[in-house]
C-alpha positions as CSV (number, residue, x, y, z in Angstrom):
1,M,95.3,128.4,126.0
2,T,95.8,125.4,124.8
3,W,92.5,125.5,123.1
4,L,93.1,128.5,120.9
5,P,94.9,126.5,118.4
6,R,92.0,123.9,117.5
7,L,89.7,127.4,117.6
8,A,91.5,128.8,115.2
9,T,91.4,125.3,113.2
10,S,87.8,124.5,113.6
11,V,84.5,125.3,111.6
12,P,81.2,125.0,113.1
13,F,78.6,122.7,112.0
14,V,75.0,121.6,112.9
15,V,73.5,118.5,112.9
16,R,70.7,117.5,110.8
17,G,68.5,114.6,111.3
18,D,68.7,111.5,113.5
19,S,70.9,109.4,112.1
20,M,73.5,109.9,115.1
21,L,71.4,109.4,118.1
22,P,71.4,108.9,121.0
23,N,74.6,110.9,120.8
24,F,73.6,113.9,118.5
25,D,70.3,115.4,118.2
26,T,69.5,117.5,115.3
27,D,69.8,120.5,115.6
28,Q,72.8,120.3,118.0
29,Y,75.9,123.0,117.2
30,V,79.6,121.0,117.1
31,L,82.8,122.9,116.4
32,V,84.7,120.7,113.8
33,R,88.3,120.6,113.9
34,R,90.0,120.8,110.0
35,L,92.5,117.2,109.6
36,G,95.7,117.8,108.4
37,R,96.9,116.9,105.1
38,D,99.3,114.6,106.8
39,R,96.5,112.7,109.2
40,G,92.7,111.1,108.5
41,P,90.8,110.9,111.2
42,N,91.3,107.7,114.5
43,R,88.4,105.0,114.2
44,G,85.6,106.3,116.6
45,D,85.9,109.7,115.6
46,V,82.7,111.7,114.7
47,V,83.9,113.5,110.7
48,V,81.7,115.8,108.7
49,F,82.3,114.9,105.2
50,R,81.4,116.1,101.9
51,H,79.0,114.0,100.1
52,H,80.5,112.5,96.6
53,L,76.9,111.7,95.1
54,R,74.6,115.0,96.5
55,P,77.0,117.8,95.8
56,G,76.7,120.2,98.8
57,M,75.6,118.2,101.0
58,T,77.8,117.4,104.2
59,L,76.8,114.7,106.8
60,L,78.1,113.7,110.8
61,K,79.2,110.0,111.0
62,R,81.5,107.8,112.9
63,V,84.6,106.7,111.5
64,V,84.5,102.6,112.2
65,G,86.8,101.9,109.6
66,L,90.4,103.2,108.0
67,P,92.4,102.4,104.8
68,G,93.7,98.7,104.9
69,D,90.5,97.5,107.3
70,R,88.6,94.7,105.6
71,V,85.4,96.1,107.1
72,Q,82.5,93.5,107.3
73,V,78.3,94.4,107.9
74,R,76.5,91.1,108.5
75,S,74.3,89.5,111.1
76,G,73.8,92.8,112.8
77,R,77.6,93.5,113.4
78,V,80.2,95.6,112.0
79,Y,83.8,93.5,111.8
80,V,87.0,94.9,111.2
81,D,89.6,92.5,109.8
82,G,87.1,89.9,110.8
83,R,87.1,90.7,114.7
84,V,83.6,92.2,116.0
85,L,84.4,95.7,116.4
86,D,83.7,97.1,120.1
87,E,81.3,100.3,119.7
88,P,81.3,101.9,123.3
89,Y,79.5,104.3,122.2
90,L,76.3,102.6,121.1
91,P,73.2,102.0,123.6
92,S,73.9,98.6,125.3
93,V,71.1,96.5,123.5
94,P,71.5,92.6,123.2
95,H,72.5,91.2,119.7
96,P,69.8,89.0,119.1
97,S,72.5,86.1,119.3
98,D,73.7,86.6,122.1
99,S,69.8,86.2,124.3
100,G,67.2,85.8,121.8
101,G,66.0,88.6,121.9
102,T,65.2,90.7,118.5
103,P,65.5,94.3,119.7
104,D,64.4,96.8,116.9
105,T,68.2,98.5,117.6
106,T,70.0,95.3,116.1
107,K,67.9,94.9,112.8
108,P,69.5,97.8,111.3
109,L,72.6,96.2,109.9
110,D,70.8,93.4,108.3
111,R,72.1,94.7,104.9
112,E,75.5,92.9,104.9
113,V,78.2,94.9,102.9
114,E,81.8,93.9,103.2
115,W,85.2,96.9,101.6
116,V,88.8,96.0,102.0
117,L,89.6,100.1,102.3
118,H,92.4,101.3,100.0
119,E,94.8,104.1,101.0
120,G,93.0,107.7,101.7
121,Q,89.5,105.7,102.3
122,Y,87.2,105.5,105.8
123,F,84.1,103.7,106.2
124,V,81.8,105.7,107.9
125,L,77.9,105.0,110.0
126,G,75.8,106.4,111.5
127,D,75.0,106.2,115.4
128,N,71.2,105.2,114.8
129,R,70.9,102.5,113.2
130,N,67.2,101.7,113.7
131,P,66.0,100.3,110.0
132,S,62.3,102.3,110.6
133,H,63.4,105.5,109.2
134,P,62.5,105.7,105.4
135,G,65.9,105.9,103.4
136,R,68.6,104.6,105.8
137,P,70.9,103.4,105.6
138,D,72.9,107.0,104.6
139,D,76.5,105.7,105.2
140,S,78.9,103.9,104.1
141,R,77.0,100.6,103.6
142,R,75.1,102.8,101.1
143,F,77.5,105.1,99.6
144,G,80.7,103.4,99.7
145,P,84.0,104.5,101.5
146,V,84.3,107.8,102.4
147,E,87.8,109.7,100.4
148,V,90.1,111.4,103.1
149,T,89.7,114.2,100.9
150,A,86.1,114.6,101.4
151,I,86.5,115.1,105.4
152,V,86.2,118.2,106.1
153,G,87.0,117.0,110.1
154,A,86.7,115.6,113.4
155,A,84.2,117.2,115.6
156,W,85.6,117.9,119.3
157,F,83.7,120.1,121.0
158,R,79.5,120.8,121.6
159,Y,78.0,124.4,122.3
160,W,74.2,123.9,121.5
161,P,72.4,123.7,123.4
162,P,73.7,124.9,126.3
163,G,72.7,121.5,128.4
164,A,74.8,119.4,126.0
165,W,77.9,122.1,126.0
166,G,81.6,120.3,126.2
167,L,84.5,118.0,124.5
168,L,83.1,114.9,123.0
169,P,85.0,111.9,123.7
170,S,88.2,111.1,122.1
171,S,89.1,108.0,123.0
172,P,88.6,105.8,119.9
173,P,87.2,102.2,120.4
174,G,89.6,98.9,119.2
175,T,88.3,95.4,118.4
176,A,87.0,93.1,121.1
């Protein structure tokens, strides 16, 4: 019975593309719970939002920065207010400065950006930050913060394919 209110305020969304691998595959279906007017998403939430530069396009990305945060992307890492962001949802790959290795999955954040988020602004990134895909990144590194008014809601349940069926993790990460 506790799911009924969530279902009543949810809309379906089909994942398109590989920007959220390995956590979301293309053609997976998720339910997205609409957020109330007085509540924005939490850090770590996976949100669906309307792309402000491409009318009619919606994207699925992870929230890494909240209103009031100073978000920096540099040397392959995300920093929030000067501290490295703990991202347990990403594959465990050593950072080049930690091990001397240079695996491809540590290179995608080489485009350095910094944003101070104002009220109602969120910084979003895809989980798959591999730079080998043309046109990447299609996230806040390219188009800046997402306004809360553009956010449709937060994904909470995966219902297709059947093998991936279930609740999505809801414990937001913190900073290390």
